[in-house]
C-alpha positions in Angstrom: 54.3 -13.5 -46.2 50.7 -14.0 -47.1 47.8 -13.3 -44.7 46.8 -17.0 -44.3 50.3 -18.0 -43.3 50.6 -15.0 -41.0 47.3 -15.9 -39.3 48.2 -19.6 -38.9 51.4 -18.7 -37.0 49.6 -16.3 -34.6 48.5 -19.0 -32.0 52.1 -20.2 -31.8 53.4 -16.6 -31.4 50.9 -15.8 -28.7 51.6 -19.1 -26.9 55.3 -18.4 -26.9 54.8 -14.8 -25.8 52.5 -15.9 -22.9 55.1 -18.5 -21.8 57.8 -15.8 -21.9 55.5 -13.5 -19.8 55.0 -16.2 -17.3 58.7 -17.0 -17.1 59.5 -13.3 -16.7 57.4 -13.1 -13.6 55.1 -10.3 -14.8 52.1 -12.2 -13.5 53.7 -13.0 -10.1 52.4 -11.2 -7.1 55.5 -10.7 -4.9 58.4 -9.1 -6.6 61.9 -10.5 -6.4 62.9 -7.5 -4.3 60.5 -8.6 -1.6 57.6 -6.2 -2.4 54.0 -7.2 -2.5 52.9 -5.2 -5.5 51.5 -7.0 -8.5 53.2 -6.3 -11.8 49.9 -6.3 -13.7 46.4 -5.4 -12.4 43.4 -6.4 -14.4 40.0 -4.7 -13.8 36.7 -4.9 -15.7 35.6 -1.9 -17.7 32.1 -1.1 -16.4 29.3 -1.8 -18.9 31.5 -3.8 -21.3 33.2 -7.2 -21.6 36.6 -5.5 -21.7 39.2 -5.2 -19.1 41.9 -2.6 -18.3 45.4 -4.0 -17.8 47.5 -1.7 -15.7 51.2 -2.3 -15.4 53.7 -1.0 -12.9 56.4 1.1 -14.3 58.9 -1.7 -13.8 56.7 -4.2 -15.7 56.1 -1.8 -18.6 59.9 -1.2 -18.8 60.7 -5.0 -18.6 58.1 -5.8 -21.3 59.4 -3.0 -23.5 56.0 -1.6 -24.2 55.9 0.8 -27.2 53.0 2.7 -28.7 52.2 4.8 -31.8 49.2 7.0 -32.7 46.5 5.9 -35.1 47.0 8.0 -38.2 44.7 9.1 -41.0 45.1 7.7 -44.5 42.8 9.2 -47.1 39.4 10.5 -46.3 37.8 7.5 -44.6 40.6 5.1 -43.5 43.0 5.1 -40.6 46.3 3.2 -40.3 48.3 1.6 -37.6 51.7 -0.1 -37.6 51.2 -3.8 -38.4 52.9 -4.6 -35.0 49.7 -3.2 -33.3 47.5 -5.9 -35.0 46.6 -9.0 -33.0 44.5 -11.9 -34.1 42.2 -13.9 -31.8 41.9 -17.7 -32.1 38.8 -17.2 -34.3 40.6 -14.8 -36.6 39.1 -11.6 -35.3 41.5 -8.6 -35.2 42.1 -6.3 -32.3 44.7 -4.0 -30.9 45.5 -2.6 -27.4 44.9 1.1 -26.9 46.6 3.1 -24.1 44.1 5.6 -22.8 46.4 6.6 -19.9 50.1 5.9 -19.2 50.6 2.2 -18.4 46.9 1.4 -18.8 45.9 -0.8 -21.8 42.5 -2.0 -23.1 41.6 -4.2 -26.1 39.8 -2.5 -29.0 38.4 -4.4 -32.0 39.7 -3.4 -35.5 38.8 -4.3 -39.0 41.8 -4.7 -41.3 41.2 -3.9 -45.0 44.7 -4.8 -46.0 48.3 -5.1 -44.9 50.8 -2.9 -46.8 54.3 -3.7 -45.6 54.5 -2.6 -42.0 51.2 -0.8 -42.1 47.6 -2.0 -41.5 44.9 -0.1 -43.3 41.7 -0.1 -41.2 38.0 0.3 -42.0 37.1 0.5 -38.3 39.0 0.9 -35.1 40.1 3.5 -32.5 39.9 7.1 -33.5 42.8 8.9 -35.2 45.3 10.0 -32.5 44.6 7.1 -30.1 47.8 5.5 -28.9 48.0 1.8 -29.7 50.5 -0.8 -28.5 53.1 -1.8 -31.1 55.5 -3.8 -29.0 54.4 -5.9 -26.0 50.8 -6.7 -27.0 51.1 -10.4 -26.6 52.3 -10.0 -23.0 49.3 -7.7 -22.3 47.0 -10.4 -23.7 48.6 -13.0 -21.4 48.2 -10.6 -18.5 44.5 -9.8 -19.3 43.7 -13.5 -19.4 45.8 -14.2 -16.3 47.9 -16.9 -17.9 50.3 -18.1 -15.3 53.3 -20.3 -15.2 52.6 -24.0 -14.4 
């Protein structure tokens, strides 16, 4: 699939993922078991326009969050699984990093090219940083507090 086609489908994929997140109840405050704990807590990162998304263990398990480490490829490039790459509405690329267990924060990346299931980067998180490969769309929905109508 070429890059233009892949990008044109992203808003649809994100919208479907956000709808699934809302339907799953991840953004609901009370749990079905009668508890009051929120499934996702969103807090600003001081001095930035970024936000931490912190999930409960139950929410992370339900969303199937998976991560992989940023790897080195050659002398100046790093790579991430293509599943870690997200596109904003304006075409900018980013990923979610996981600085601590069940804590996620957006990080801008610059993709040089896609090679199969791998994205070659010219800028992004340092080698060794954990990035989200499964569940990123749901984190995006949580970060922007998209709720069910």
